[in-house]
DRENVEXLUM-964984 format. One record per residue (C-alpha): residue number from 1; y, x, z. Coordinates in Angstrom, 1 decimal. Example, Ala and Ser with C-alpha at 12.3 -4.5 7.8 and 13.67 -1.06 7.14 Angstrom:
% DRENVEXLUM-964984
(1 (-4.5 12.3 7.8))
(2 (-1.1 13.7 7.1))
This chain:
% DRENVEXLUM-964984
(1 (0.1 0.0 0.0))
(2 (2.5 3.1 1.4))
(3 (2.2 5.9 -0.7))
(4 (4.2 9.5 -0.5))
(5 (4.0 11.9 -3.2))
(6 (5.6 15.2 -3.3))
(7 (7.8 16.9 -5.8))
(8 (9.9 19.7 -6.2))
(9 (12.3 19.9 -3.3))
(10 (11.6 16.4 -2.6))
(11 (8.9 13.2 -2.4))
(12 (9.2 10.0 -3.7))
(13 (7.9 7.1 -1.7))
(14 (5.6 4.4 -3.3))
(15 (5.2 0.5 -1.9))
(16 (2.3 -1.5 -4.0))
(17 (2.5 1.3 -6.9))
(18 (6.2 1.1 -7.6))
(19 (8.3 4.1 -6.7))
(20 (11.2 2.8 -4.2))
(21 (12.7 5.7 -3.2))
(22 (13.1 9.4 -4.3))
(23 (14.3 12.4 -2.6))
(24 (15.2 16.0 -2.9))
(25 (18.3 17.9 -1.6))
(26 (19.8 17.9 -5.0))
(27 (19.7 14.1 -4.9))
(28 (19.3 12.3 -1.5))
(29 (18.6 8.8 -0.5))
(30 (20.0 8.6 2.6))
(31 (23.3 8.9 4.2))
(32 (25.3 8.5 7.1))
(33 (28.4 8.6 8.4))
(34 (31.2 7.7 10.4))
(35 (34.2 5.8 9.8))
(36 (36.8 2.7 11.0))
(37 (37.1 -0.4 9.0))
(38 (40.6 -2.1 8.3))
(39 (40.8 -5.6 8.3))
(40 (44.2 -7.3 7.2))
(41 (43.4 -11.1 7.7))
(42 (45.6 -13.9 6.1))
(43 (44.1 -17.8 7.1))
(44 (40.5 -16.7 6.4))
(45 (40.7 -14.1 3.5))
(46 (40.5 -11.0 4.3))
(47 (41.6 -7.0 2.6))
(48 (38.9 -4.8 3.8))
(49 (39.6 -1.0 3.8))
(50 (38.1 2.1 5.4))
(51 (38.7 5.1 6.8))
(52 (35.8 7.4 6.5))
(53 (36.0 10.3 8.5))
(54 (32.9 11.7 7.2))
(55 (30.1 11.3 4.8))
(56 (26.8 13.1 5.4))
(57 (24.1 13.8 3.2))
(58 (21.1 14.3 4.9))
(59 (19.3 17.0 2.0))
(60 (17.2 18.6 4.5))
(61 (13.8 16.3 5.9))
(62 (10.7 17.0 7.6))
(63 (7.6 14.2 7.2))
(64 (7.0 13.9 10.9))
(65 (4.0 11.6 10.3))
(66 (1.9 10.5 7.0))
(67 (-0.5 7.7 7.3))
(68 (-1.5 5.2 5.0))
(69 (0.3 2.8 6.4))
(70 (3.0 4.5 8.0))
(71 (5.1 7.4 6.7))
(72 (7.8 9.2 9.7))
(73 (10.2 11.4 7.8))
(74 (13.6 13.0 9.4))
(75 (16.7 13.7 7.7))
(76 (19.0 15.8 8.4))
(77 (21.9 18.1 7.1))
(78 (24.3 20.0 9.7))
(79 (22.9 19.3 12.9))
(80 (22.9 15.9 12.2))
(81 (19.8 13.6 12.1))
(82 (18.4 9.8 11.6))
(83 (14.4 9.7 11.9))
(84 (13.3 6.7 9.0))
(85 (9.7 4.6 10.0))
(86 (8.3 3.2 6.8))
(87 (5.8 1.0 7.5))
(88 (3.5 -1.9 6.3))
(89 (4.0 -5.1 8.3))
(90 (2.6 -9.1 6.9))
(91 (2.5 -7.6 3.7))
(92 (5.9 -6.0 3.7))
(93 (7.4 -2.6 3.4))
(94 (9.5 -2.1 6.7))
(95 (12.4 0.5 7.1))
(96 (13.4 1.2 10.5))
(97 (16.3 3.8 11.5))
(98 (16.1 5.3 14.7))
(99 (19.6 8.3 15.3))
(100 (20.6 9.6 18.1))
(101 (24.2 10.4 17.5))
(102 (26.1 7.7 19.4))
(103 (29.3 8.0 16.7))
(104 (27.2 7.5 13.4))
(105 (28.2 4.0 12.2))
(106 (27.7 4.3 8.5))
(107 (24.5 3.6 7.1))
(108 (23.6 4.4 2.9))
(109 (20.3 3.6 1.6))
(110 (19.7 4.5 -2.3))
(111 (17.1 2.7 -3.6))
(112 (15.5 3.4 -7.7))
(113 (16.8 1.0 -10.6))
(114 (16.2 1.5 -13.7))
(115 (18.6 0.1 -16.7))
(116 (16.9 -3.3 -17.9))
(117 (16.8 -4.3 -14.2))
(118 (18.5 -7.6 -13.4))
(119 (19.4 -8.1 -10.1))
(120 (20.5 -11.6 -8.0))
(121 (21.2 -13.1 -4.8))
(122 (23.1 -11.5 -2.4))
(123 (24.3 -14.6 -1.1))
(124 (26.3 -17.7 -2.6))
(125 (28.0 -16.0 -5.9))
(126 (30.4 -17.9 -7.8))
(127 (31.0 -15.9 -11.0))
(128 (27.7 -13.9 -11.5))
(129 (24.1 -14.1 -11.5))
(130 (23.2 -11.2 -12.5))
(131 (24.7 -8.9 -10.5))
(132 (23.9 -5.3 -12.4))
(133 (26.6 -3.8 -12.9))
(134 (28.7 -5.0 -10.0))
(135 (29.4 -3.9 -6.2))
(136 (28.9 -6.7 -4.0))
(137 (30.8 -7.0 -0.8))
(138 (28.5 -8.7 2.6))
(139 (31.2 -10.8 4.5))
(140 (31.6 -14.4 5.0))
(141 (34.9 -15.5 3.5))
(142 (37.0 -18.4 2.8))
(143 (36.0 -18.5 -1.1))
(144 (38.8 -21.3 -1.9))
(145 (41.1 -21.3 -5.3))
(146 (43.3 -18.6 -6.3))
(147 (41.8 -16.2 -4.3))
(148 (37.7 -16.1 -5.1))
(149 (36.7 -13.1 -7.3))
(150 (33.9 -11.8 -5.4))
(151 (34.7 -13.6 -1.8))
(152 (32.3 -16.3 -0.6))
(153 (31.7 -18.6 2.2))
(154 (27.9 -17.8 2.5))
(155 (27.2 -14.4 1.8))
(156 (23.2 -13.1 2.7))
(157 (22.5 -9.1 2.8))
(158 (19.9 -9.2 0.6))
(159 (18.7 -9.5 -3.4))
(160 (16.1 -10.4 -5.2))
(161 (15.3 -7.5 -8.7))
(162 (13.6 -8.9 -11.8))
(163 (11.3 -5.7 -10.8))
(164 (9.5 -8.5 -8.8))
(165 (10.7 -7.7 -5.3))
(166 (13.0 -8.2 -2.7))
(167 (14.9 -6.4 -0.3))
(168 (16.7 -7.1 2.6))
(169 (19.3 -5.5 5.4))
(170 (18.9 -6.6 8.9))
(171 (22.5 -6.4 10.0))
(172 (25.4 -8.5 10.7))
(173 (28.1 -5.5 9.7))
(174 (29.8 -5.5 6.8))
(175 (28.1 -4.5 4.1))
(176 (28.4 -3.2 0.4))
(177 (25.2 -3.3 -2.5))
(178 (26.6 -1.6 -5.4))
(179 (24.4 -2.4 -8.4))
(180 (26.7 -0.3 -10.4))
(181 (24.5 2.6 -11.9))
(182 (21.5 2.7 -13.9))
(183 (19.6 4.5 -11.9))
(184 (20.3 3.5 -8.4))
(185 (21.0 0.6 -6.0))
(186 (23.2 2.0 -3.6))
(187 (23.2 -0.3 0.2))
(188 (26.2 0.7 1.9))
(189 (26.1 -0.9 6.0))
(190 (28.8 -0.6 8.4))
(191 (26.2 0.4 11.2))
(192 (22.7 1.6 11.5))
(193 (20.9 -1.9 10.8))
(194 (17.8 -3.0 12.8))
(195 (15.9 -3.0 10.1))
(196 (15.1 -3.7 5.9))
(197 (12.5 -5.2 4.7))
(198 (11.0 -5.1 1.2))
(199 (8.5 -7.2 -0.4))
(200 (7.0 -6.7 -4.1))
(201 (5.3 -9.3 -5.5))
(202 (3.3 -10.3 -9.1))
(203 (6.1 -12.7 -10.3))
(204 (9.8 -13.7 -9.3))
(205 (9.0 -17.0 -8.8))
(206 (6.6 -15.3 -6.0))
(207 (9.2 -13.4 -5.1))
(208 (11.4 -16.2 -4.3))
(209 (9.2 -18.0 -2.9))
(210 (8.7 -15.4 -0.1))
(211 (11.9 -14.6 0.6))
(212 (12.9 -18.2 0.8))
(213 (10.0 -18.4 3.6))
(214 (11.3 -15.7 5.2))
(215 (14.9 -16.6 5.8))
(216 (13.9 -20.2 6.5))
(217 (13.3 -23.2 4.9))
(218 (15.6 -25.9 5.5))
(219 (14.9 -28.6 7.5))
(220 (14.0 -32.1 5.3))
(221 (16.4 -34.7 4.7))
(222 (16.8 -38.3 5.6))
(223 (14.8 -40.6 3.0))
(224 (18.1 -42.8 2.7))
(225 (19.5 -39.5 0.7))
(226 (17.9 -41.1 -2.2))
(227 (19.6 -44.4 -1.8))
(228 (22.8 -43.6 -3.9))
(229 (25.9 -41.6 -4.3))
(230 (27.9 -41.1 -1.2))
(231 (32.0 -42.0 -1.5))
(232 (34.0 -39.6 -0.3))
(233 (36.8 -42.4 0.4))
(234 (39.5 -42.3 3.5))
(235 (42.4 -44.6 4.9))
(236 (40.1 -47.5 7.2))
(237 (38.1 -50.1 7.1))
(238 (40.4 -51.9 4.3))
(239 (40.5 -49.8 1.8))
(240 (36.7 -48.3 2.4))
(241 (35.7 -51.7 2.0))
(242 (37.9 -52.2 -1.2))
(243 (36.2 -49.3 -2.5))
(244 (32.8 -49.9 -1.8))
(245 (33.4 -53.9 -3.6))
(246 (34.9 -52.4 -6.6))
(247 (31.8 -49.6 -6.8))
(248 (29.6 -52.5 -6.4))
(249 (30.7 -54.4 -8.6))
(250 (30.5 -52.2 -11.3))
(251 (26.9 -51.5 -10.1))
(252 (27.3 -48.2 -8.7))
(253 (25.2 -47.9 -5.8))
(254 (26.4 -46.6 -2.7))
(255 (24.3 -45.1 0.0))
(256 (26.9 -44.2 2.1))
(257 (30.8 -43.2 2.7))
(258 (31.9 -39.7 3.5))
(259 (35.6 -40.4 5.2))
(260 (36.6 -37.2 6.6))
(261 (39.5 -39.0 8.2))
(262 (37.3 -41.0 11.2))
(263 (39.3 -38.3 13.7))
(264 (42.9 -38.5 12.5))
(265 (45.1 -37.1 9.5))
(266 (47.8 -34.7 9.4))
(267 (50.3 -33.6 6.6))
(268 (50.8 -30.1 5.5))
(269 (52.7 -28.2 2.9))
(270 (48.3 -28.3 1.2))
(271 (48.2 -31.4 1.5))
(272 (46.4 -34.5 2.9))
(273 (44.6 -32.1 6.3))
(274 (42.9 -33.8 8.9))
(275 (43.6 -33.7 12.6))
(276 (40.7 -31.7 14.4))
(277 (40.2 -33.2 17.9))
(278 (36.9 -34.6 16.9))
(279 (37.1 -38.1 18.2))
(280 (37.6 -41.4 16.0))
(281 (41.3 -42.4 15.5))
(282 (41.7 -45.9 17.0))
(283 (44.8 -46.8 15.0))
(284 (43.2 -45.4 11.0))
(285 (39.1 -46.8 12.5))
(286 (40.3 -49.9 15.1))
(287 (36.6 -50.4 16.7))
(288 (34.8 -47.6 14.7))
(289 (31.3 -48.3 16.2))
(290 (31.2 -51.4 15.1))
(291 (32.6 -50.9 11.6))
(292 (29.7 -48.7 11.2))
(293 (27.0 -51.5 12.4))
(294 (28.7 -53.1 10.1))
(295 (28.1 -51.3 6.9))
(296 (24.7 -50.2 8.2))
(297 (23.6 -53.7 7.9))
(298 (24.3 -53.7 4.1))
(299 (22.5 -50.6 3.8))
(300 (25.7 -47.8 3.2))
(301 (25.2 -45.3 5.7))
(302 (28.9 -43.7 7.4))
(303 (29.6 -39.9 7.5))
(304 (32.4 -38.2 9.2))
(305 (33.3 -34.4 9.5))
(306 (34.0 -31.9 11.9))
(307 (34.6 -27.9 11.9))
(308 (35.0 -24.9 14.0))
(309 (38.6 -25.2 15.2))
(310 (40.3 -27.6 17.7))
(311 (44.1 -28.6 17.3))
(312 (46.2 -27.1 20.1))
(313 (47.6 -30.9 20.1))
(314 (44.5 -32.1 21.3))
(315 (42.8 -33.9 24.3))
(316 (39.9 -31.6 23.6))
(317 (41.5 -28.3 23.1))
(318 (43.4 -28.3 26.6))
(319 (39.7 -29.0 27.8))
(320 (38.3 -25.9 25.9))
(321 (40.8 -23.6 27.1))
(322 (40.8 -24.4 30.6))
(323 (37.5 -23.9 30.9))
(324 (37.5 -20.3 28.4))
(325 (35.8 -22.0 25.9))
(326 (37.6 -20.3 22.9))
(327 (37.3 -17.2 21.4))
(328 (39.9 -14.6 23.3))
(329 (42.6 -12.1 22.3))
(330 (42.6 -8.6 23.6))
(331 (44.9 -10.4 26.2))
(332 (42.6 -13.0 27.1))
(333 (44.8 -15.2 25.5))
(334 (43.0 -18.3 23.1))
(335 (43.1 -16.4 20.1))
(336 (45.1 -18.8 17.2))
(337 (44.5 -18.5 14.1))
(338 (47.1 -20.1 11.6))
(339 (45.7 -22.5 9.3))
(340 (47.9 -23.6 6.7))
(341 (51.2 -24.3 8.1))
(342 (50.2 -24.9 11.6))
(343 (47.6 -22.7 14.5))
(344 (44.0 -23.8 15.6))
(345 (41.5 -22.2 18.3))
(346 (38.6 -21.9 17.4))
(347 (35.3 -22.2 19.6))
(348 (33.2 -18.9 21.0))
(349 (29.7 -20.0 20.3))
(350 (28.8 -16.6 21.8))
(351 (29.1 -18.7 25.2))
(352 (26.7 -20.7 25.7))
(353 (28.7 -23.4 27.9))
(354 (30.8 -23.5 25.0))
(355 (28.0 -24.6 23.0))
(356 (26.8 -26.7 24.7))
(357 (30.3 -28.3 25.2))
(358 (30.8 -29.0 21.7))
(359 (27.2 -30.4 21.4))
(360 (28.1 -32.6 24.1))
(361 (31.5 -33.4 21.9))
(362 (29.2 -34.0 18.8))
(363 (26.4 -36.2 20.7))
(364 (29.1 -38.4 22.3))
(365 (32.1 -39.0 19.6))
(366 (30.0 -38.7 17.0))
(367 (26.0 -39.8 16.9))
(368 (26.8 -41.9 20.1))
(369 (29.2 -44.5 18.3))
(370 (26.9 -44.2 15.0))
(371 (27.9 -41.9 12.9))
(372 (24.9 -41.4 10.3))
(373 (25.8 -37.6 9.6))
(374 (28.7 -35.2 8.8))
(375 (30.7 -32.4 6.9))
(376 (30.3 -29.0 9.4))
(377 (32.8 -27.7 7.4))
(378 (34.3 -23.6 8.0))
(379 (33.2 -20.3 9.9))
(380 (34.6 -18.3 8.1))
(381 (37.9 -17.5 10.1))
(382 (36.5 -15.5 12.7))
(383 (39.0 -12.9 13.6))
(384 (37.7 -9.6 14.0))
(385 (40.1 -8.2 16.7))
(386 (38.8 -11.0 18.6))
(387 (37.4 -10.5 21.9))
(388 (33.9 -12.9 22.3))
(389 (32.7 -14.1 25.2))
(390 (28.9 -12.6 24.5))
(391 (30.9 -9.1 24.5))
(392 (30.1 -8.5 21.0))
(393 (32.5 -6.5 18.4))
(394 (34.5 -9.2 16.3))
(395 (33.3 -6.8 13.5))
(396 (29.8 -8.3 14.0))
(397 (30.0 -11.7 15.4))
(398 (32.4 -12.5 11.8))
(399 (29.5 -12.6 10.0))
(400 (27.3 -14.0 12.6))
(401 (29.0 -16.6 13.3))
(402 (28.4 -18.8 11.3))
(403 (24.9 -19.0 11.4))
(404 (25.2 -19.9 15.2))
(405 (27.2 -22.9 14.1))
(406 (25.1 -24.3 11.7))
(407 (22.3 -23.8 14.4))
(408 (24.2 -25.7 17.3))
(409 (24.5 -28.7 14.6))
(410 (21.0 -28.5 14.3))
(411 (19.8 -28.5 17.5))
(412 (22.2 -31.1 18.5))
(413 (20.2 -33.3 16.0))
(414 (16.9 -32.2 16.7))
(415 (17.3 -32.6 20.7))
(416 (18.3 -36.8 19.5))
(417 (15.0 -36.8 17.8))
(418 (17.2 -37.5 15.0))
(419 (16.2 -35.2 11.9))
(420 (14.8 -37.7 9.9))
(421 (17.8 -39.8 10.7))
(422 (21.0 -37.6 10.2))
(423 (22.4 -35.5 8.2))
(424 (24.8 -32.9 7.6))
(425 (26.0 -30.9 5.9))
(426 (27.5 -27.4 5.2))
(427 (29.8 -24.7 3.8))
(428 (29.7 -21.3 5.4))
(429 (26.5 -19.3 6.4))
(430 (25.0 -15.6 6.6))
(431 (21.6 -14.8 7.1))
(432 (18.8 -17.2 8.4))
(433 (21.6 -20.2 8.5))
(434 (19.3 -21.8 5.9))
(435 (16.8 -22.2 8.7))
(436 (19.4 -24.8 10.6))
(437 (21.6 -26.3 8.0))
(438 (20.0 -29.9 6.3))
(439 (22.4 -29.9 3.3))
(440 (24.7 -27.4 1.2))
(441 (28.1 -27.5 -0.4))
(442 (29.9 -25.4 -2.5))
(443 (33.1 -25.3 -1.0))
(444 (36.3 -25.9 -2.7))
(445 (36.4 -25.7 -6.5))
(446 (39.8 -25.6 -8.2))
(447 (40.3 -29.1 -9.9))
(448 (40.2 -27.5 -13.7))
(449 (37.6 -25.8 -16.0))
(450 (38.6 -21.9 -14.9))
(451 (35.4 -20.7 -14.8))
(452 (35.1 -18.2 -12.0))
(453 (37.4 -21.1 -9.7))
(454 (36.8 -24.4 -10.9))
(455 (34.0 -27.0 -12.1))
(456 (32.2 -24.6 -13.6))
(457 (31.1 -22.1 -11.0))
(458 (29.3 -24.7 -9.0))
(459 (26.1 -23.9 -11.9))
(460 (25.9 -20.0 -11.1))
(461 (26.5 -21.2 -7.1))
(462 (23.8 -23.5 -7.4))
(463 (21.4 -20.3 -9.2))
(464 (22.0 -17.9 -6.6))
(465 (22.1 -20.0 -3.7))
(466 (18.2 -20.8 -4.7))
(467 (17.7 -16.7 -4.1))
(468 (19.0 -17.0 0.1))
(469 (17.2 -20.2 1.1))
(470 (19.2 -23.4 0.7))
(471 (16.8 -25.9 -1.6))
(472 (18.9 -28.5 -0.5))
(473 (22.5 -28.3 -2.5))
(474 (25.4 -30.2 -3.9))
(475 (29.2 -29.7 -4.5))
(476 (32.2 -32.3 -4.1))
(477 (32.5 -34.4 -7.3))
(478 (35.8 -34.3 -9.3))
(479 (36.2 -30.7 -7.2))
(480 (38.3 -30.4 -4.5))
(481 (41.5 -27.9 -4.8))
(482 (44.9 -29.3 -6.2))
(483 (47.8 -27.3 -6.1))
(484 (51.3 -26.9 -8.4))
(485 (50.3 -27.8 -12.0))
(486 (46.4 -28.2 -10.9))
(487 (45.7 -31.6 -10.9))
(488 (42.2 -33.7 -11.6))
(489 (41.6 -35.5 -14.8))
(490 (39.8 -37.9 -15.7))
(491 (37.3 -35.8 -18.4))
(492 (36.5 -33.2 -15.7))
(493 (35.9 -36.0 -12.9))
(494 (33.2 -37.5 -15.6))
(495 (31.5 -33.9 -16.5))
(496 (31.8 -33.0 -13.1))
(497 (29.3 -36.1 -12.3))
(498 (27.4 -35.1 -14.8))
(499 (26.1 -32.0 -13.2))
(500 (26.1 -33.6 -9.9))
(501 (23.0 -36.2 -11.6))
(502 (20.8 -33.4 -11.7))
(503 (21.3 -32.1 -8.1))
(504 (20.2 -33.1 -4.8))
(505 (22.7 -35.3 -3.9))
(506 (26.1 -36.7 -5.3))
(507 (29.2 -37.2 -3.4))
(508 (32.4 -38.0 -4.2))
(509 (35.8 -36.4 -3.1))
(510 (39.4 -37.6 -3.4))
(511 (40.7 -33.4 -2.9))
(512 (43.5 -32.5 -0.8))
(513 (46.4 -34.3 -3.1))
(514 (44.2 -37.4 -3.2))
(515 (47.2 -39.2 -5.3))
(516 (47.6 -36.9 -8.0))
(517 (44.0 -36.5 -9.1))
(518 (42.2 -38.7 -10.7))
(519 (39.1 -40.7 -8.8))
(520 (36.6 -42.6 -9.2))
(521 (38.1 -46.1 -9.2))
(522 (40.9 -44.7 -11.1))
(523 (39.6 -46.6 -14.5))
(524 (36.8 -49.2 -15.9))
(525 (35.6 -46.4 -17.9))
(526 (35.4 -43.8 -15.0))
(527 (33.4 -46.6 -13.1))
(528 (31.2 -47.6 -15.5))
(529 (30.0 -43.6 -16.4))
(530 (29.7 -43.1 -13.0))
(531 (27.5 -45.7 -12.3))
(532 (25.3 -45.0 -15.2))
(533 (24.4 -41.3 -13.7))
(534 (24.0 -42.6 -10.3))
(535 (21.4 -45.0 -12.0))
(536 (19.7 -41.7 -13.3))
(537 (19.9 -39.6 -10.2))
(538 (18.4 -42.9 -8.3))
(539 (15.9 -42.9 -11.0))
(540 (14.8 -39.4 -10.4))
(541 (14.2 -39.8 -7.0))
(542 (10.0 -39.3 -7.4))
(543 (10.9 -36.0 -9.2))
(544 (13.4 -34.7 -6.5))
(545 (11.2 -35.8 -3.4))
(546 (8.4 -33.7 -5.4))
(547 (10.7 -31.4 -5.7))
(548 (11.8 -31.6 -2.1))
(549 (8.2 -31.3 -1.0))
(550 (7.7 -28.1 -3.2))
(551 (10.1 -26.4 -1.2))
(552 (9.4 -27.4 2.0))
(553 (5.6 -25.6 1.1))
(554 (6.7 -23.5 -0.7))
(555 (10.3 -22.6 -0.7))
(556 (11.2 -23.2 -4.0))
(557 (14.7 -24.3 -4.3))
(558 (15.5 -27.7 -6.4))
(559 (18.1 -26.1 -8.6))
(560 (16.9 -23.0 -10.1))
(561 (17.7 -20.1 -12.7))
(562 (16.0 -20.1 -15.9))
(563 (14.6 -16.6 -15.5))
(564 (12.8 -17.8 -12.4))
(565 (10.0 -19.6 -15.1))
(566 (10.5 -17.7 -18.0))
(567 (10.6 -13.8 -16.3))
(568 (9.2 -12.3 -19.9))
(569 (12.9 -13.6 -21.2))
(570 (15.6 -11.4 -20.7))
(571 (18.1 -13.7 -23.0))
(572 (17.5 -15.8 -19.5))
(573 (19.1 -13.1 -17.4))
(574 (22.4 -13.0 -18.8))
(575 (22.7 -16.9 -19.0))
(576 (24.6 -18.7 -15.6))
(577 (25.7 -22.0 -16.9))
(578 (22.4 -23.5 -17.6))
(579 (19.8 -24.3 -15.2))
(580 (16.4 -25.8 -14.0))
(581 (15.6 -28.8 -12.0))
(582 (12.6 -28.1 -10.9))
(583 (10.2 -26.5 -13.4))
(584 (10.1 -29.2 -15.7))
(585 (14.1 -30.3 -16.4))
(586 (16.6 -27.9 -18.0))
(587 (20.4 -29.2 -17.8))
(588 (22.9 -27.2 -20.1))
(589 (26.2 -29.4 -18.9))
(590 (29.6 -29.4 -20.7))
(591 (32.3 -27.1 -18.5))
(592 (34.9 -26.9 -21.2))
(593 (37.6 -29.8 -22.1))
(594 (37.8 -31.8 -25.2))
(595 (34.2 -30.9 -26.3))
(596 (31.3 -32.8 -27.0))
(597 (28.8 -30.0 -28.8))
(598 (27.3 -27.5 -26.5))
(599 (25.2 -24.8 -26.4))
(600 (21.8 -24.4 -24.8))
(601 (18.8 -21.9 -24.8))
(602 (15.4 -23.0 -24.7))
(603 (12.7 -20.9 -23.7))
(604 (9.7 -20.7 -25.1))
(605 (8.0 -24.0 -24.3))
(606 (8.0 -27.6 -25.9))
(607 (10.6 -29.2 -24.8))
(608 (11.9 -33.2 -25.5))
(609 (15.9 -33.6 -25.8))
(610 (16.1 -36.5 -22.9))
(611 (18.1 -39.1 -24.9))
(612 (17.1 -38.7 -27.9))
(613 (13.8 -38.1 -27.5))
(614 (13.6 -35.2 -30.4))
(615 (11.3 -32.4 -29.9))
(616 (12.7 -28.5 -30.1))
(617 (11.1 -24.9 -29.2))
(618 (12.5 -21.7 -28.0))
(619 (16.3 -20.9 -29.6))
(620 (19.9 -21.3 -29.3))
(621 (21.0 -25.1 -30.3))
(622 (24.0 -26.3 -30.4))
(623 (23.9 -30.1 -29.7))
(624 (25.9 -33.5 -29.4))
(625 (26.8 -33.7 -25.7))
(626 (29.0 -36.2 -25.7))
(627 (30.7 -37.5 -22.2))
(628 (27.3 -40.1 -20.7))
(629 (25.0 -37.4 -22.4))
(630 (25.0 -33.9 -21.1))
(631 (22.1 -31.4 -22.5))
(632 (18.9 -32.3 -20.3))
(633 (15.3 -31.6 -21.8))
(634 (12.6 -32.0 -20.1))
(635 (8.8 -29.9 -20.9))
(636 (6.8 -32.3 -23.4))
(637 (3.7 -31.8 -21.0))
(638 (5.7 -32.5 -17.6))
(639 (3.4 -34.7 -15.3))
(640 (6.6 -36.6 -14.8))
(641 (7.5 -37.5 -18.5))
(642 (6.6 -41.2 -18.2))
(643 (9.2 -41.2 -15.5))
(644 (12.0 -39.1 -18.3))
(645 (11.0 -41.4 -20.6))
(646 (11.7 -44.4 -18.7))
(647 (15.6 -42.7 -18.3))
(648 (16.0 -42.2 -21.7))
(649 (15.2 -46.3 -22.1))
(650 (17.6 -47.2 -19.5))
(651 (20.4 -44.8 -20.4))
(652 (20.4 -47.2 -23.9))
(653 (20.9 -50.1 -21.6))
């Protein structure tokens, strides 16, 4: 399983006959160093630089032990050294570094690479699927426009190689994964990681399965997730009832309403925001518990909203501050973070008492009044110079915090025996978040067609999330962020709904400036189009349930990169705007305005165009794709062929 091969002035290390490491005195595979990170925080965006005191290339080595399943090597140079143990456990190659020098806080590991290799993963990525040629920062950060770039709400220190292995680094520290060199992958970590895990598999599909099972499978969602669209609406019962009636009059199947303003609103320079005091606003929602019961009796669920913050004008902040439940600054005061144009405090999830307190708030103020679910927002704002209760450094706590935030929401649902009844959905995450989050959403896309910031970015996002544990994914229909000249158009809303049809969940959002954005009920054509898309989505329920079971048992996500099923077709390594829904459906959404023809690349299989029934084979095709008929194909021999044919028939009605 693990083999050391001696070469001139060095060695190679093989695992399952694949050369992962090559070390010579001229070209080392291990470096260590001493550095200080410099973080400049603006709201939840960070500019990160480093003052590097020294970086030591450990050219000398001494093989301390060499067994069939274990190799121990001491690397050294100029009175600095580190001992690396390579060993096999549960079919994984585990790399454990141990350094006795207390001042060393930088670690660099270099893995062998090749020119043809494709690299995927590193958490949620909005601009690219194949990361070869890029340097990727691993840091939890607000990825909202206009400053997305390589920023992401949900990074992870792991990647999947087209050479059929994954690599995961066990660290919460800031890291950079450098895939710019053709012959080396350079993993640079701002601490000495506990372990590094590598698993070599026989296929890319198996690689993804095993990585996702290692990271953790999401809880299975409640059955009512398949009952219809969740309308993102707000303003109180009268407005909500009117919008539900409008939707149902147009035969839109409504499974729930998501009312982010259940706890009140505040208006800021950004637009319509929320008042973060986690109890229902009796002015906007008088007697909310009774209203929820009324909706539930009609088969409609009511979902709310919560985030990591507390409004300093609210009652909950006063209680949390008095009890010491907020993150502190170096003077021992509550660390207030500037949001759009107001300050807020953050709950300290490293404090067990604070965790129990906010869980009690969720139980009393949300679950007990009847909420059927909620958005779990934020997690990216933790300041690196903050002082968490546990004593962990602010730098390390920053990446860890969203996982703890997701975990406490999972625990409060589980403790009430509500895992099959309630649903929450999350924006941010880090390693092991997938164990806890019930549903992921892509965050705040801009309401336009920009590939990096707007609607198109949800497709790379969906593919990359499937490679870091997340099987259940969705996004805001119509996107969210609007400012200056950016306003949601009718066409963007409709094309967005078409993508959401072939995801795990359909949910609308009014956006941060509802009055200037096109909404689901802005005209008759939009309503009728949405009714058609929701009907198709609900018809897909047997297939989606099947994919959910596959994910639960085997770790394969619902939305997948095409390369996962056709790994020998290298063309697919470079395609980022089409995806597969399970193994049987291939979707290439239209992601540009004023277009009714679109290109799709079909891998080597027998494909049937779902709307026309025409059959196609491998290759690039440019086909008619008007609004209401995005390019969707199914495998001719699919066991769900009858279902897909029924969708075609019903779509013509």
